[in-house]
ROSE-4610 file (N, C-alpha, C; in Angstrom, 1 decimal, always signed):
// ROSE-4610
residu = [M/M/M/K/K/K/I/I/I/T/T/T/D/D/D/L/L/L/T/T/T/K/K/K/G/G/G/Q/Q/Q/L/L/L/R/R/R/E/E/E/L/L/L/K/K/K/T/T/T/R/R/R/Y/Y/Y/L/L/L/D/D/D/E/E/E/L/L/L/L/L/L/Q/Q/Q/K/K/K/E/E/E/E/E/E/N/N/N/R/R/R/G/G/G/I/I/I/S/S/S/Y/Y/Y/G/G/G/E/E/E/M/M/M/A/A/A/N/N/N/I/I/I/D/D/D/E/E/E/I/I/I/I/I/I/A/A/A/D/D/D/D/D/D/D/D/D/E/E/E/D/D/D/F/F/F/I/I/I/A/A/A/E/E/E/Y/Y/Y/E/E/E/I/I/I/Y/Y/Y/T/T/T/F/F/F/V/V/V/N/N/N/D/D/D/D/D/D/F/F/F/F/F/F/T/T/T/D/D/D/D/D/D/R/R/R/N/N/N/E/E/E/N/N/N/F/F/F/I/I/I]
num = [1/1/1/2/2/2/3/3/3/4/4/4/5/5/5/6/6/6/7/7/7/8/8/8/9/9/9/10/10/10/11/11/11/12/12/12/13/13/13/14/14/14/15/15/15/16/16/16/17/17/17/18/18/18/19/19/19/20/20/20/21/21/21/22/22/22/23/23/23/24/24/24/25/25/25/26/26/26/27/27/27/28/28/28/29/29/29/30/30/30/31/31/31/32/32/32/33/33/33/34/34/34/35/35/35/36/36/36/37/37/37/38/38/38/39/39/39/40/40/40/41/41/41/42/42/42/43/43/43/44/44/44/45/45/45/46/46/46/47/47/47/48/48/48/49/49/49/50/50/50/51/51/51/52/52/52/53/53/53/54/54/54/55/55/55/56/56/56/57/57/57/58/58/58/59/59/59/60/60/60/61/61/61/62/62/62/63/63/63/64/64/64/65/65/65/66/66/66/67/67/67/68/68/68/69/69/69/70/70/70/71/71/71/72/72/72/73/73/73/74/74/74]
x = [+101.9/+102.9/+103.2/+103.4/+103.7/+105.2/+105.6/+107.0/+108.0/+107.4/+108.3/+108.5/+107.6/+107.7/+108.4/+109.2/+110.0/+111.3/+112.0/+113.0/+114.1/+115.3/+116.6/+116.4/+116.5/+116.6/+115.4/+114.1/+113.0/+113.1/+113.8/+113.8/+114.8/+115.8/+116.9/+116.4/+115.5/+114.9/+113.8/+113.0/+112.1/+113.0/+114.0/+114.7/+115.6/+115.9/+116.4/+115.1/+114.1/+112.9/+112.7/+112.8/+112.4/+113.4/+114.5/+115.6/+115.6/+115.4/+115.3/+114.2/+112.8/+111.7/+112.2/+112.8/+113.1/+114.2/+115.2/+116.0/+115.5/+114.5/+113.8/+113.3/+112.4/+111.7/+112.6/+113.5/+114.4/+115.4/+116.2/+117.5/+117.1/+115.9/+115.7/+117.1/+117.2/+118.0/+117.7/+118.2/+118.1/+119.2/+118.8/+119.8/+120.9/+122.1/+123.5/+123.6/+124.7/+125.0/+125.8/+126.5/+127.1/+126.1/+125.0/+124.0/+123.2/+123.0/+122.4/+123.2/+124.4/+125.2/+125.5/+125.4/+125.4/+124.2/+123.1/+121.6/+121.4/+122.1/+121.7/+122.6/+123.7/+124.5/+123.8/+122.9/+122.2/+120.9/+120.0/+118.9/+118.9/+118.6/+118.6/+117.2/+117.0/+116.1/+115.0/+115.4/+114.5/+114.2/+114.8/+114.6/+113.0/+112.7/+111.1/+110.5/+111.1/+110.5/+110.4/+111.1/+111.0/+109.8/+109.8/+108.7/+107.3/+107.5/+106.0/+105.5/+106.6/+106.2/+105.4/+105.8/+105.3/+104.7/+104.4/+103.9/+102.4/+101.8/+100.1/+100.0/+101.0/+101.0/+100.9/+100.4/+100.5/+101.2/+102.4/+103.2/+102.9/+103.1/+103.3/+104.4/+104.8/+106.2/+106.4/+105.3/+105.6/+105.9/+105.7/+105.9/+107.5/+108.3/+109.8/+110.3/+111.7/+112.3/+113.1/+113.7/+114.5/+114.1/+114.8/+114.8/+114.6/+114.9/+114.8/+113.6/+112.6/+111.3/+110.9/+109.9/+109.5/+108.4/+108.9/+108.2/+106.8/+106.6/+105.7/+104.4/+104.6/+103.5/+103.5/+102.6/+102.3/+102.5]
y = [+122.5/+123.7/+124.4/+125.7/+126.4/+126.5/+127.3/+127.3/+127.9/+128.7/+129.1/+128.2/+127.2/+126.2/+124.8/+124.9/+123.8/+123.7/+122.5/+122.4/+122.7/+122.7/+123.2/+122.2/+120.7/+119.7/+119.9/+120.2/+120.2/+121.4/+122.4/+123.8/+123.5/+122.6/+122.5/+121.5/+120.6/+119.6/+120.5/+121.5/+122.3/+123.1/+123.4/+124.6/+123.7/+122.3/+121.6/+121.4/+121.0/+120.8/+122.0/+123.1/+124.3/+124.8/+124.6/+125.0/+123.8/+122.6/+121.6/+122.0/+122.5/+122.6/+124.0/+125.0/+126.1/+126.0/+125.1/+124.7/+124.0/+122.9/+122.3/+123.2/+124.3/+125.2/+126.3/+126.6/+127.7/+127.3/+126.2/+125.8/+124.4/+123.7/+122.5/+121.5/+121.7/+120.6/+120.5/+119.3/+119.1/+119.8/+119.7/+120.2/+119.4/+119.7/+119.3/+118.6/+117.7/+117.3/+118.5/+119.1/+120.4/+121.6/+121.9/+122.6/+122.2/+120.8/+120.3/+120.6/+120.2/+120.4/+121.9/+122.6/+124.3/+125.1/+124.2/+125.0/+126.0/+125.9/+127.1/+128.5/+128.2/+129.5/+130.1/+129.2/+129.2/+130.1/+129.5/+130.2/+130.3/+131.7/+132.0/+131.7/+131.4/+131.0/+132.3/+133.3/+134.5/+135.0/+134.1/+134.4/+134.7/+135.8/+136.1/+135.5/+135.0/+134.3/+132.5/+132.2/+131.0/+130.9/+131.8/+131.9/+132.2/+132.9/+133.2/+131.9/+131.0/+130.0/+128.9/+128.9/+127.8/+128.4/+129.6/+130.1/+129.9/+129.3/+129.0/+127.9/+127.0/+125.3/+125.0/+124.2/+123.8/+122.2/+122.1/+120.8/+120.1/+118.7/+117.8/+117.1/+116.4/+115.8/+114.8/+114.0/+112.9/+113.5/+114.8/+115.7/+115.4/+115.1/+114.9/+113.8/+113.6/+112.4/+112.6/+113.8/+113.9/+113.4/+112.8/+112.6/+113.7/+115.0/+116.2/+116.5/+115.9/+116.4/+117.4/+118.1/+119.2/+118.2/+118.2/+117.3/+118.1/+119.2/+120.0/+119.7/+119.0/+118.9/+117.2/+116.8/+115.0/+115.2]
z = [+118.4/+119.1/+117.6/+118.0/+116.8/+116.8/+115.8/+115.4/+116.4/+117.2/+118.4/+119.6/+119.6/+120.6/+120.0/+119.0/+118.1/+119.1/+119.3/+119.9/+119.0/+119.2/+118.2/+117.4/+117.5/+116.6/+115.6/+116.1/+115.2/+114.2/+114.9/+114.0/+113.0/+113.3/+112.3/+111.3/+111.5/+110.7/+109.9/+110.3/+109.5/+108.5/+109.0/+107.9/+106.8/+107.3/+106.3/+105.3/+105.3/+104.8/+103.9/+104.6/+103.9/+102.7/+102.9/+101.9/+100.9/+101.2/+100.0/+99.2/+99.6/+98.8/+98.1/+98.8/+98.2/+96.9/+96.9/+96.1/+95.0/+95.5/+94.3/+93.3/+94.0/+93.2/+92.3/+92.9/+92.3/+91.5/+91.8/+91.3/+90.5/+90.9/+90.3/+90.9/+92.1/+92.8/+94.3/+94.7/+96.2/+97.1/+98.3/+99.2/+99.1/+99.7/+99.7/+101.1/+101.3/+102.7/+103.3/+102.7/+103.0/+103.7/+102.9/+103.2/+104.3/+104.8/+105.7/+107.0/+106.8/+108.3/+108.5/+107.7/+108.0/+107.8/+108.1/+107.9/+108.6/+110.1/+111.1/+110.4/+109.7/+109.3/+107.8/+107.2/+105.7/+106.0/+107.1/+107.4/+108.9/+109.3/+111.0/+111.4/+112.7/+113.4/+113.2/+113.0/+112.9/+111.4/+110.5/+108.9/+108.7/+108.2/+107.9/+106.9/+106.0/+104.8/+105.3/+106.2/+107.0/+108.1/+108.9/+109.7/+108.9/+108.1/+107.2/+106.7/+106.2/+105.4/+106.4/+107.8/+108.8/+109.8/+109.8/+111.3/+111.3/+110.3/+110.2/+110.4/+110.6/+111.1/+112.4/+112.8/+114.2/+114.2/+114.8/+114.8/+116.1/+115.8/+116.9/+116.9/+117.9/+117.9/+116.7/+116.4/+115.6/+113.9/+113.8/+112.6/+112.3/+113.3/+113.0/+113.2/+112.7/+112.8/+114.1/+114.3/+115.4/+116.9/+117.7/+119.0/+120.1/+119.5/+120.2/+120.2/+121.3/+121.4/+122.3/+122.1/+123.1/+124.1/+125.3/+126.2/+126.8/+126.2/+126.7/+125.9/+125.0/+123.8/+123.6/+123.3/+123.1/+121.8]
């Protein structure tokens, strides 16, 4: 599935990974619990940089820890 096929839970998990990697690279720190809790306010679903980072990938449900699975994909 492509980034547009991800469930809300999968998208939140991917945004958390994205912000954590960005903070590691730019500020040499990991994501905070507060940032994780507010990830949807920090990174919008249509954020161009976020989408550009992951639009080339094809995902499967097993790529995510969340129980919020896209049942249309194995």
